C-alpha positions in Angstrom: -1.9 -2.6 -14.6 -0.8 -3.3 -18.2 0.4 -6.8 -19.0 1.7 -7.7 -22.4 0.8 -11.4 -22.8 1.6 -11.6 -26.5 3.7 -9.6 -28.8 0.6 -7.7 -30.0 -2.0 -8.0 -27.2 -2.2 -6.8 -23.6 -4.4 -7.2 -20.5 -5.3 -3.9 -19.0 -7.0 -3.1 -15.7 -9.2 0.0 -15.7 -11.5 1.4 -13.0 -15.1 1.1 -14.1 -15.8 4.7 -12.9 -13.2 6.3 -15.1 -14.5 8.8 -17.7 -12.6 10.9 -20.2 -13.4 14.0 -18.2 -12.1 12.4 -15.0 -9.0 11.0 -16.8 -8.2 14.6 -18.0 -8.9 16.0 -14.6 -6.6 13.5 -12.9 -3.9 14.2 -15.5 -4.1 17.8 -14.4 -4.7 19.2 -17.9 -7.3 21.9 -18.8 -6.3 23.2 -22.3 -3.7 23.4 -25.0 -1.3 20.7 -26.3 -1.2 18.7 -23.0 -5.0 18.5 -23.0 -5.1 17.3 -26.6 -2.3 14.8 -25.9 -4.0 13.3 -22.8 -7.4 13.2 -24.6 -5.8 11.3 -27.4 -4.2 9.0 -24.9 -7.6 8.2 -23.3 -9.1 7.5 -26.8 -6.2 5.3 -27.7 -6.4 3.3 -24.5 -10.1 2.8 -24.7 -10.4 2.1 -28.4 -11.3 -1.5 -29.2 -11.2 -2.8 -25.6 -12.7 -6.2 -25.0 -14.1 -6.8 -21.5 -12.5 -10.2 -20.5 -15.3 -11.3 -18.1 -18.0 -10.5 -20.6 -16.2 -12.2 -23.4 -15.6 -15.3 -21.3 -19.2 -15.4 -20.0 -20.8 -14.9 -23.3 -18.6 -17.1 -25.6 -16.3 -19.4 -23.6 -17.8 -20.3 -20.2 -19.3 -23.5 -21.6 -15.9 -24.6 -22.8 -13.7 -23.4 -19.9 -14.9 -24.0 -16.3 -13.1 -21.0 -14.9 -11.9 -17.6 -16.2 -8.3 -18.6 -15.3 -8.6 -21.6 -17.6 -9.8 -19.4 -20.4 -6.9 -17.0 -19.9 -4.4 -19.9 -19.9 -5.8 -22.1 -22.6 -7.5 -19.7 -25.0 -5.4 -16.6 -24.6 -2.2 -18.3 -23.7 -1.5 -16.2 -20.7 1.2 -17.7 -18.4 0.1 -19.0 -15.0 2.4 -16.6 -13.2 0.8 -13.7 -15.1 -2.7 -15.0 -14.3 -1.8 -15.1 -10.6 -0.5 -11.5 -10.8 -3.7 -10.4 -12.6 -5.9 -12.1 -10.0 -4.0 -10.4 -7.2 -4.3 -7.0 -8.9 -8.1 -7.5 -9.4 -8.5 -8.4 -5.8 -6.7 -5.2 -4.8 -8.8 -3.2 -7.2 -12.4 -4.5 -7.0 -13.8 -1.5 -8.8 -11.7 -2.3 -11.9 -12.5 -4.3 -15.0 -10.0 -6.4 -16.9 -9.8 -5.8 -20.6 -7.7 -7.0 -23.4 -6.7 -5.1 -26.5 -4.5 -5.1 -29.5 -1.3 -3.1 -28.9 -0.6 0.0 -30.9 -2.7 -0.6 -33.9 -6.0 0.9 -32.8 -6.8 4.6 -32.9 -4.3 5.1 -35.7 -1.3 6.2 -33.7 1.2 3.6 -32.7 3.7 6.1 -31.3 1.0 7.5 -28.9 0.5 4.0 -27.4 4.2 3.6 -27.0 4.5 6.9 -25.2 1.5 6.3 -23.0 3.0 3.2 -21.5 6.7 4.2 -21.7 8.9 4.1 -18.7 8.3 7.9 -18.2 4.5 7.8 -18.3 3.6 4.3 -17.1 3.1 4.9 -13.4 1.3 8.1 -13.9 -1.1 6.6 -16.5 -1.8 3.4 -14.5 -2.5 5.5 -11.4 -5.1 7.4 -13.3 -6.6 4.3 -14.9 -7.0 2.7 -11.5 -8.2 6.0 -9.9 -5.6 5.7 -7.2 -4.7 8.7 -5.2 -1.2 7.5 -4.2 
């Protein structure tokens, strides 16, 4: 799940067991241009990720009584989106919720746009969540 909660930041749910090798295997690439493209996608997705729970626990739990309050008051995530995120986290207990700046990390804005384009979104999210279907 990718949720843009600001014009330049997103929340992203990723399976904690996902590695670059597994990402490439699930993408079905072994060599050549496709391999390089998906390897770059993985690097772009994972660059500068911030684990939301760790950030909340370490820096903000004294100020906000619940993670949801932190998301709403500190990050300005809408309540409807927080409910959607909570539901997705419940469905995917092996996943970690991250936040990241959109498009500016890893030096390739176009790659980020392509990775989460209408054409690629479902395929990439399925891999990130390690879903078979």
